[in-house]
Structures are given as structure tokens and as C-alpha cells.
DRENSEKE-972762 format. One record per atom (N, C-alpha, C): residue number from 1; residue in three letters; chain; atom name; x, y, z. Coordinates in steps of 0.001 Angstrom, whole numbers, plus 500000, padded with zeros to 6 digits. Layout:
# residues N
+-----+--------+--------+-------+--------+--------+--------+
: num : residu : chaine : atome :   east :  north :     up :
+-----+--------+--------+-------+--------+--------+--------+
: NUM :    ALA :      A :    CA :      X :      Y :      Z :
...
+-----+--------+--------+-------+--------+--------+--------+
//
This chain:
# residues 89
+-----+--------+--------+-------+--------+--------+--------+
: num : residu : chaine : atome :   east :  north :     up :
+-----+--------+--------+-------+--------+--------+--------+
:   1 :    MET :      A :     N : 827827 : 729823 : 523713 :
:   1 :    MET :      A :    CA : 827468 : 729406 : 525044 :
:   1 :    MET :      A :     C : 827211 : 730647 : 525889 :
:   2 :    SER :      A :     N : 826088 : 730694 : 526603 :
:   2 :    SER :      A :    CA : 825759 : 731875 : 527387 :
:   2 :    SER :      A :     C : 826481 : 731851 : 528725 :
:   3 :    GLU :      A :     N : 826815 : 733048 : 529180 :
:   3 :    GLU :      A :    CA : 827519 : 733158 : 530449 :
:   3 :    GLU :      A :     C : 826522 : 733167 : 531605 :
:   4 :    THR :      A :     N : 826969 : 732722 : 532775 :
:   4 :    THR :      A :    CA : 826113 : 732702 : 533947 :
:   4 :    THR :      A :     C : 825991 : 734119 : 534494 :
:   5 :    LYS :      A :     N : 824769 : 734563 : 534714 :
:   5 :    LYS :      A :    CA : 824542 : 735909 : 535218 :
:   5 :    LYS :      A :     C : 824078 : 735843 : 536660 :
:   6 :    GLU :      A :     N : 824460 : 736857 : 537410 :
:   6 :    GLU :      A :    CA : 824045 : 736941 : 538797 :
:   6 :    GLU :      A :     C : 822560 : 737292 : 538861 :
:   7 :    LYS :      A :     N : 821856 : 736677 : 539778 :
:   7 :    LYS :      A :    CA : 820428 : 736930 : 539909 :
:   7 :    LYS :      A :     C : 820212 : 738272 : 540595 :
:   8 :    ILE :      A :     N : 819151 : 738951 : 540188 :
:   8 :    ILE :      A :    CA : 818793 : 740239 : 540770 :
:   8 :    ILE :      A :     C : 817484 : 740042 : 541524 :
:   9 :    TYR :      A :     N : 817564 : 739935 : 542845 :
:   9 :    TYR :      A :    CA : 816386 : 739729 : 543680 :
:   9 :    TYR :      A :     C : 815751 : 741080 : 544000 :
:  10 :    VAL :      A :     N : 814442 : 741178 : 543819 :
:  10 :    VAL :      A :    CA : 813754 : 742450 : 544051 :
:  10 :    VAL :      A :     C : 812522 : 742321 : 544942 :
:  11 :    GLY :      A :     N : 812254 : 741134 : 545469 :
:  11 :    GLY :      A :    CA : 811085 : 740999 : 546321 :
:  11 :    GLY :      A :     C : 810854 : 739572 : 546766 :
:  12 :    SER :      A :     N : 809725 : 739394 : 547457 :
:  12 :    SER :      A :    CA : 809347 : 738074 : 547949 :
:  12 :    SER :      A :     C : 807829 : 737968 : 547952 :
:  13 :    GLY :      A :     N : 807357 : 736746 : 548201 :
:  13 :    GLY :      A :    CA : 805921 : 736534 : 548175 :
:  13 :    GLY :      A :     C : 805481 : 735399 : 549069 :
:  14 :    ILE :      A :     N : 804175 : 735344 : 549284 :
:  14 :    ILE :      A :    CA : 803560 : 734312 : 550124 :
:  14 :    ILE :      A :     C : 802482 : 733614 : 549303 :
:  15 :    GLU :      A :     N : 802536 : 732285 : 549313 :
:  15 :    GLU :      A :    CA : 801523 : 731481 : 548640 :
:  15 :    GLU :      A :     C : 800260 : 731455 : 549500 :
:  16 :    LYS :      A :     N : 799105 : 731681 : 548863 :
:  16 :    LYS :      A :    CA : 797827 : 731682 : 549578 :
:  16 :    LYS :      A :     C : 796794 : 730884 : 548788 :
:  17 :    PHE :      A :     N : 795731 : 730513 : 549459 :
:  17 :    PHE :      A :    CA : 794600 : 729820 : 548844 :
:  17 :    PHE :      A :     C : 795032 : 728584 : 548075 :
:  18 :    ASP :      A :     N : 795764 : 727714 : 548758 :
:  18 :    ASP :      A :    CA : 796222 : 726445 : 548185 :
:  18 :    ASP :      A :     C : 797026 : 726637 : 546898 :
:  19 :    GLY :      A :     N : 797798 : 727717 : 546835 :
:  19 :    GLY :      A :    CA : 798651 : 727962 : 545677 :
:  19 :    GLY :      A :     C : 797994 : 728703 : 544541 :
:  20 :    ASN :      A :     N : 796731 : 729100 : 544704 :
:  20 :    ASN :      A :    CA : 796032 : 729820 : 543645 :
:  20 :    ASN :      A :     C : 796408 : 731294 : 543576 :
:  21 :    LEU :      A :     N : 797120 : 731778 : 544590 :
:  21 :    LEU :      A :    CA : 797513 : 733184 : 544637 :
:  21 :    LEU :      A :     C : 798904 : 733296 : 545241 :
:  22 :    ILE :      A :     N : 799750 : 734114 : 544640 :
:  22 :    ILE :      A :    CA : 801041 : 734463 : 545217 :
:  22 :    ILE :      A :     C : 800997 : 735961 : 545446 :
:  23 :    GLN :      A :     N : 800960 : 736377 : 546706 :
:  23 :    GLN :      A :    CA : 800958 : 737794 : 547045 :
:  23 :    GLN :      A :     C : 802413 : 738235 : 547149 :
:  24 :    GLN :      A :     N : 802798 : 739262 : 546381 :
:  24 :    GLN :      A :    CA : 804196 : 739673 : 546286 :
:  24 :    GLN :      A :     C : 804407 : 741091 : 546779 :
:  25 :    THR :      A :     N : 805614 : 741331 : 547267 :
:  25 :    THR :      A :    CA : 806069 : 742666 : 547603 :
:  25 :    THR :      A :     C : 807343 : 742906 : 546792 :
:  26 :    ILE :      A :     N : 807360 : 743998 : 546023 :
:  26 :    ILE :      A :    CA : 808495 : 744326 : 545165 :
:  26 :    ILE :      A :     C : 809146 : 745596 : 545709 :
:  27 :    CYS :      A :     N : 810466 : 745575 : 545849 :
:  27 :    CYS :      A :    CA : 811211 : 746756 : 546281 :
:  27 :    CYS :      A :     C : 811569 : 747571 : 545040 :
:  28 :    LEU :      A :     N : 810898 : 748693 : 544848 :
:  28 :    LEU :      A :    CA : 811128 : 749507 : 543666 :
:  28 :    LEU :      A :     C : 812525 : 750122 : 543657 :
:  29 :    SER :      A :     N : 813070 : 750416 : 544823 :
:  29 :    SER :      A :    CA : 814432 : 750955 : 544890 :
:  29 :    SER :      A :     C : 815426 : 749935 : 544351 :
:  30 :    ASP :      A :     N : 815301 : 748673 : 544769 :
:  30 :    ASP :      A :    CA : 816181 : 747621 : 544258 :
:  30 :    ASP :      A :     C : 815992 : 747443 : 542760 :
:  31 :    LEU :      A :     N : 814770 : 747540 : 542318 :
:  31 :    LEU :      A :    CA : 814475 : 747378 : 540898 :
:  31 :    LEU :      A :     C : 815135 : 748485 : 540087 :
:  32 :    ARG :      A :     N : 814976 : 749743 : 540517 :
:  32 :    ARG :      A :    CA : 815576 : 750868 : 539796 :
:  32 :    ARG :      A :     C : 817099 : 750835 : 539849 :
:  33 :    ASP :      A :     N : 817651 : 750531 : 541029 :
:  33 :    ASP :      A :    CA : 819104 : 750580 : 541221 :
:  33 :    ASP :      A :     C : 819839 : 749416 : 540566 :
:  34 :    ASN :      A :     N : 819246 : 748237 : 540565 :
:  34 :    ASN :      A :    CA : 819961 : 747027 : 540144 :
:  34 :    ASN :      A :     C : 819534 : 746462 : 538793 :
:  35 :    ALA :      A :     N : 818429 : 746925 : 538260 :
:  35 :    ALA :      A :    CA : 817916 : 746309 : 537030 :
:  35 :    ALA :      A :     C : 817810 : 747295 : 535868 :
:  36 :    LYS :      A :     N : 818576 : 748376 : 535916 :
:  36 :    LYS :      A :    CA : 818499 : 749391 : 534860 :
:  36 :    LYS :      A :     C : 818664 : 748804 : 533460 :
:  37 :    ASP :      A :     N : 819574 : 747857 : 533333 :
:  37 :    ASP :      A :    CA : 819866 : 747273 : 532023 :
:  37 :    ASP :      A :     C : 818759 : 746354 : 531512 :
:  38 :    HIS :      A :     N : 817777 : 746061 : 532351 :
:  38 :    HIS :      A :    CA : 816725 : 745121 : 531966 :
:  38 :    HIS :      A :     C : 815361 : 745795 : 531827 :
:  39 :    ILE :      A :     N : 815324 : 747103 : 532015 :
:  39 :    ILE :      A :    CA : 814092 : 747864 : 531806 :
:  39 :    ILE :      A :     C : 814053 : 748260 : 530336 :
:  40 :    PHE :      A :     N : 812929 : 748004 : 529684 :
:  40 :    PHE :      A :    CA : 812816 : 748320 : 528266 :
:  40 :    PHE :      A :     C : 811545 : 749106 : 528005 :
:  41 :    LYS :      A :     N : 811541 : 749822 : 526893 :
:  41 :    LYS :      A :    CA : 810386 : 750631 : 526515 :
:  41 :    LYS :      A :     C : 809638 : 749960 : 525374 :
:  42 :    TYR :      A :     N : 808328 : 750052 : 525460 :
:  42 :    TYR :      A :    CA : 807466 : 749555 : 524394 :
:  42 :    TYR :      A :     C : 806235 : 750441 : 524350 :
:  43 :    ASP :      A :     N : 805953 : 750972 : 523211 :
:  43 :    ASP :      A :    CA : 804764 : 751792 : 523008 :
:  43 :    ASP :      A :     C : 804698 : 752947 : 524012 :
:  44 :    GLY :      A :     N : 805862 : 753548 : 524295 :
:  44 :    GLY :      A :    CA : 805927 : 754711 : 525171 :
:  44 :    GLY :      A :     C : 805863 : 754407 : 526662 :
:  45 :    LYS :      A :     N : 805871 : 753135 : 527034 :
:  45 :    LYS :      A :    CA : 805816 : 752755 : 528448 :
:  45 :    LYS :      A :     C : 807049 : 751936 : 528812 :
:  46 :    GLU :      A :     N : 807413 : 751932 : 530103 :
:  46 :    GLU :      A :    CA : 808562 : 751162 : 530566 :
:  46 :    GLU :      A :     C : 808112 : 749859 : 531210 :
:  47 :    TYR :      A :     N : 808870 : 748790 : 530924 :
:  47 :    TYR :      A :    CA : 808557 : 747460 : 531428 :
:  47 :    TYR :      A :     C : 809808 : 746785 : 531958 :
:  48 :    VAL :      A :     N : 809593 : 745785 : 532800 :
:  48 :    VAL :      A :    CA : 810659 : 744889 : 533242 :
:  48 :    VAL :      A :     C : 810027 : 743516 : 533398 :
:  49 :    LYS :      A :     N : 810739 : 742486 : 532959 :
:  49 :    LYS :      A :    CA : 810236 : 741120 : 533113 :
:  49 :    LYS :      A :     C : 810702 : 740584 : 534458 :
:  50 :    LEU :      A :     N : 809779 : 739998 : 535210 :
:  50 :    LEU :      A :    CA : 810076 : 739429 : 536521 :
:  50 :    LEU :      A :     C : 809722 : 737948 : 536536 :
:  51 :    LYS :      A :     N : 810393 : 737211 : 537413 :
:  51 :    LYS :      A :    CA : 810084 : 735793 : 537617 :
:  51 :    LYS :      A :     C : 809752 : 735602 : 539094 :
:  52 :    THR :      A :     N : 808689 : 734863 : 539365 :
:  52 :    THR :      A :    CA : 808342 : 734480 : 540730 :
:  52 :    THR :      A :     C : 808686 : 733006 : 540869 :
:  53 :    VAL :      A :     N : 809574 : 732697 : 541820 :
:  53 :    VAL :      A :    CA : 810117 : 731351 : 541956 :
:  53 :    VAL :      A :     C : 809830 : 730829 : 543364 :
:  54 :    LYS :      A :     N : 809383 : 729577 : 543444 :
:  54 :    LYS :      A :    CA : 809105 : 728966 : 544736 :
:  54 :    LYS :      A :     C : 810416 : 728666 : 545468 :
:  55 :    LYS :      A :     N : 810476 : 729058 : 546744 :
:  55 :    LYS :      A :    CA : 811656 : 728774 : 547565 :
:  55 :    LYS :      A :     C : 811689 : 727299 : 547938 :
:  56 :    ARG :      A :     N : 812872 : 726786 : 548195 :
:  56 :    ARG :      A :    CA : 812998 : 725386 : 548621 :
:  56 :    ARG :      A :     C : 812362 : 725180 : 549988 :
:  57 :    GLU :      A :     N : 812495 : 726194 : 550842 :
:  57 :    GLU :      A :    CA : 811915 : 726140 : 552187 :
:  57 :    GLU :      A :     C : 811298 : 727485 : 552509 :
:  58 :    VAL :      A :     N : 810273 : 727477 : 553318 :
:  58 :    VAL :      A :    CA : 809657 : 728718 : 553791 :
:  58 :    VAL :      A :     C : 810663 : 729421 : 554701 :
:  59 :    ASP :      A :     N : 810835 : 730741 : 554505 :
:  59 :    ASP :      A :    CA : 811817 : 731454 : 555318 :
:  59 :    ASP :      A :     C : 811244 : 731839 : 556683 :
:  60 :    GLN :      A :     N : 812053 : 732518 : 557481 :
:  60 :    GLN :      A :    CA : 811660 : 732866 : 558850 :
:  60 :    GLN :      A :     C : 810470 : 733819 : 558920 :
:  61 :    TYR :      A :     N : 810154 : 734492 : 557794 :
:  61 :    TYR :      A :    CA : 809020 : 735414 : 557751 :
:  61 :    TYR :      A :     C : 807790 : 734795 : 557098 :
:  62 :    GLY :      A :     N : 807876 : 733512 : 556764 :
:  62 :    GLY :      A :    CA : 806758 : 732821 : 556138 :
:  62 :    GLY :      A :     C : 806697 : 732991 : 554629 :
:  63 :    LYS :      A :     N : 807738 : 733573 : 554036 :
:  63 :    LYS :      A :    CA : 807757 : 733795 : 552586 :
:  63 :    LYS :      A :     C : 808020 : 732472 : 551871 :
:  64 :    THR :      A :     N : 807206 : 732189 : 550873 :
:  64 :    THR :      A :    CA : 807297 : 730930 : 550138 :
:  64 :    THR :      A :     C : 807908 : 731096 : 548753 :
:  65 :    HIS :      A :     N : 808014 : 732325 : 548267 :
:  65 :    HIS :      A :    CA : 808508 : 732614 : 546925 :
:  65 :    HIS :      A :     C : 809450 : 733818 : 546955 :
:  66 :    TYR :      A :     N : 810293 : 733911 : 545934 :
:  66 :    TYR :      A :    CA : 811085 : 735121 : 545753 :
:  66 :    TYR :      A :     C : 810853 : 735650 : 544350 :
:  67 :    VAL :      A :     N : 811119 : 736932 : 544174 :
:  67 :    VAL :      A :    CA : 810924 : 737584 : 542884 :
:  67 :    VAL :      A :     C : 812282 : 738057 : 542392 :
:  68 :    GLU :      A :     N : 812587 : 737718 : 541148 :
:  68 :    GLU :      A :    CA : 813854 : 738142 : 540553 :
:  68 :    GLU :      A :     C : 813602 : 738718 : 539170 :
:  69 :    VAL :      A :     N : 814534 : 739537 : 538718 :
:  69 :    VAL :      A :    CA : 814450 : 740112 : 537383 :
:  69 :    VAL :      A :     C : 814842 : 739044 : 536378 :
:  70 :    ASP :      A :     N : 814073 : 738933 : 535310 :
:  70 :    ASP :      A :    CA : 814394 : 738010 : 534228 :
:  70 :    ASP :      A :     C : 815502 : 738661 : 533404 :
:  71 :    THR :      A :     N : 816724 : 738157 : 533547 :
:  71 :    THR :      A :    CA : 817880 : 738764 : 532896 :
:  71 :    THR :      A :     C : 818225 : 738114 : 531555 :
:  72 :    TRP :      A :     N : 817418 : 737168 : 531112 :
:  72 :    TRP :      A :    CA : 817717 : 736475 : 529862 :
:  72 :    TRP :      A :     C : 817582 : 737422 : 528686 :
:  73 :    LYS :      A :     N : 818572 : 737380 : 527823 :
:  73 :    LYS :      A :    CA : 818523 : 738125 : 526564 :
:  73 :    LYS :      A :     C : 818986 : 737170 : 525474 :
:  74 :    PRO :      A :     N : 818365 : 737221 : 524308 :
:  74 :    PRO :      A :    CA : 818798 : 736330 : 523238 :
:  74 :    PRO :      A :     C : 820235 : 736637 : 522833 :
:  75 :    GLU :      A :     N : 820953 : 735590 : 522473 :
:  75 :    GLU :      A :    CA : 822333 : 735771 : 522023 :
:  75 :    GLU :      A :     C : 822342 : 736408 : 520646 :
:  76 :    GLN :      A :     N : 823286 : 737301 : 520449 :
:  76 :    GLN :      A :    CA : 823454 : 737917 : 519139 :
:  76 :    GLN :      A :     C : 824060 : 736886 : 518197 :
:  77 :    LYS :      A :     N : 823467 : 736729 : 517044 :
:  77 :    LYS :      A :    CA : 824016 : 735789 : 516067 :
:  77 :    LYS :      A :     C : 825236 : 736422 : 515410 :
:  78 :    LYS :      A :     N : 826291 : 735656 : 515332 :
:  78 :    LYS :      A :    CA : 827500 : 736137 : 514686 :
:  78 :    LYS :      A :     C : 827376 : 735913 : 513183 :
:  79 :    GLN :      A :     N : 827693 : 736943 : 512448 :
:  79 :    GLN :      A :    CA : 827654 : 736819 : 510990 :
:  79 :    GLN :      A :     C : 828993 : 736276 : 510520 :
:  80 :    VAL :      A :     N : 828907 : 735261 : 509720 :
:  80 :    VAL :      A :    CA : 830111 : 734653 : 509179 :
:  80 :    VAL :      A :     C : 830389 : 735296 : 507831 :
:  81 :    VAL :      A :     N : 831591 : 735813 : 507688 :
:  81 :    VAL :      A :    CA : 831987 : 736424 : 506428 :
:  81 :    VAL :      A :     C : 832698 : 735356 : 505603 :
:  82 :    ASN :      A :     N : 832167 : 735106 : 504448 :
:  82 :    ASN :      A :    CA : 832757 : 734113 : 503560 :
:  82 :    ASN :      A :     C : 833765 : 734828 : 502661 :
:  83 :    GLN :      A :     N : 835023 : 734567 : 502856 :
:  83 :    GLN :      A :    CA : 836075 : 735237 : 502099 :
:  83 :    GLN :      A :     C : 836163 : 734725 : 500669 :
:  84 :    ASP :      A :     N : 835499 : 733641 : 500374 :
:  84 :    ASP :      A :    CA : 835552 : 733068 : 499029 :
:  84 :    ASP :      A :     C : 834514 : 733694 : 498089 :
:  85 :    ASP :      A :     N : 833714 : 734637 : 498585 :
:  85 :    ASP :      A :    CA : 832644 : 735216 : 497779 :
:  85 :    ASP :      A :     C : 833142 : 735967 : 496544 :
:  86 :    ASP :      A :     N : 834358 : 736462 : 496580 :
:  86 :    ASP :      A :    CA : 834831 : 737253 : 495455 :
:  86 :    ASP :      A :     C : 835609 : 736438 : 494426 :
:  87 :    LEU :      A :     N : 835591 : 735135 : 494553 :
:  87 :    LEU :      A :    CA : 836276 : 734295 : 493575 :
:  87 :    LEU :      A :     C : 835470 : 734238 : 492283 :
:  88 :    PRO :      A :     N : 836169 : 734246 : 491135 :
:  88 :    PRO :      A :    CA : 835447 : 734269 : 489857 :
:  88 :    PRO :      A :     C : 834809 : 732947 : 489453 :
:  89 :    PHE :      A :     N : 835003 : 731885 : 490165 :
:  89 :    PHE :      A :    CA : 834428 : 730602 : 489745 :
:  89 :    PHE :      A :     C : 833461 : 730062 : 490733 :
+-----+--------+--------+-------+--------+--------+--------+
//
């Protein structure tokens, strides 16, 4: 069972053109400071997975979405050691 992780918010956005565009602002300082464990390297470049989520209500600044770091990681499979493997039968 996976444990509940705290969300890492790094920005916000505004829906435009009838939802065809979400214009986002990302705080790079928050991203570097709070998401170190979620930055990964691939082919010599650094990446981070982000999620853009629609807010329940538009906030006081007109923001319709928030941006958070995708903190999901696959669970490590536990290897089961069968103690009966060394039996002669």
C-alpha cells in the first residue's frame, strides 16, 4: 500500500481560449528547493514531471489551475525468499 505524500506546488495557471490553452507560471526556486528528489536525468539532460490540475474555484488572482510536481514513483517489488528451495525432494 502506498503512503500519502505531500503535494509540492510550484506554480499556477490561467485557462484561455475556451480551455484550449493553459498559460502557466512556474517558480523555479520552489522547484529546485522542494523537488530535488523528483528531478531525474535522461540522455544527459535533467527533467521533472509536472501535473497541471484545475482548481475547484478561480482564485482571487483569476488563476484557474495549479501546477504540482508529479511525486508518484513505482513501488519496489519485494522479493520473496523461498526457504524450501534447498530441500532434496
